[in-house]
N, C-alpha and C positions, 0 to 999 in steps of 0.2 A: 729739321728745320734749323737754319742759321739763325743764331740769336743776335739781336743788335749789341753794340758794345755795352750799352747800360744793362741790358738784361744779362749778358754774359758776366758782367761784373757781379751782379746780384747772385747768379748761379755759382760762381766761384766763392762767394762769401757764404753761401748755403752749404756748399761741400766742406768748407773750413769748419762750419758750425757742426756738420755731422760728426766730427772728430770728437766733440765733447759729449756725445750721446752716452747715456747710462744704460747700456743694452746686455746686463750679464745672462738674460734668458733667452733672448732671440738672436743676439749679436747682428742685429739689423739696424745699421746707423741710418738716421735721417736729420737733415739739417734744414732749416729754413731761413730765408732772409726776406724781410719785407721793407718796402719804402712808405714812408709816411707821406702825407700831403704836403708837409713842410720840408721834405727831401731827407729826412733823417733815416738811417738804415738800422733795423733792429733785427738781431739773429735769435734763433732758438734752435733746440735739438730735442729729440724725444728722450723721455726719461721713464724707464721701466719701473715696475714694482712687482714683486712676486705675486701679488693679487692683481692680475692683468687689468681688472676694470679700473684700477688707480693709475694705470700708465697714462702719460700724457704726450701727445704727438708733438712733433716739431713745430708744426703749424700753429697749434694752439698755444704752446709756450711762447713763440714770438709775439702771436696776437695779443695774448694776455699781457705780456710785457707792454706793448705798445698802449693798449687800452688803459693800462693802469698808470701810465704816464701822461694820459690825457691826449693821446696822438689818434689822428684818423689815418686810415691805410688806403693806399691806392694800387699797390703791386705787392704780390707775394709769390716767392720763387721756392720750390721745394725740390731738394736733391736726395736721391736715394741711391748712394754709390754701391750698395751691396746688392742690388736688383740687377737682373738680366734686361729689364725693360723700364720704361717710365712707369712710375707707379702713382696713381692719381689719390688725392686725398680721401680719407676714409669718411664715412657717413657723418660722424661726429664733427670732423673738422670742416666738411662741406657746410654743415649747419652753422657753425661759428663763423666760417669765411662769409656766409650769406648775410649773418647777423651784422657784421662789422665793416663790410665793403659794398660797394655799389655794384650793380649787375653788369656794367660796362668796364669795370676795374680788371687789371691784368692779373691772371694766374698762370704760372709756368711750373711744369714738373718734369723731372727726368732723372735718368740714371747716370748720365755722363753729358759733357757739354755738347757733344755731337748727336745726342739722342734725347730731345725734349720736345715737349708739347706745350705750344703757347695758346692760351684761350682766354676767357674772360669768366667771371663769376657765373653768370648764366650758362656758359658752356660746360661747366663741371656737373651739370645736372643732365639726366638723360633727356628731359623735355623742357623747354623754356617755362611752361606753365608751373612746374614744381618749383622753380625759384621764386616765382610770385607767391605761390602757396606759403613757402617758407618764410618769406618776408612778412608775410601777413599772418604768420603763426597759425595757420589753419591746418 
């Protein structure tokens, strides 16, 4: 899918952020760029730890930065340049995304500019009802 100019800019920023990833164990770089409701762009990358459970994904890094600055989020873009295909957010990231974004906010993920998926928060769940369950903490 061809991205809008604005989403293309965010994707390129996510790709740039992926260069800062700390990935000595997987060598799998991920970057994220999000846009806040006031138009600010915040980026993040994945940061591994040899205890994999302590690893933080790029999406969560960017979201936590935004929330810690008192921002609300409307769009998130995730770039996985080391993959052969677009990689969707993991389950933990989907939960965090659903906690801090609205159901119709934009989510984009891809491995390169020409190979992206554009959806919304409810679209990253297999069934719409799961998004509602997650939002209601059930």
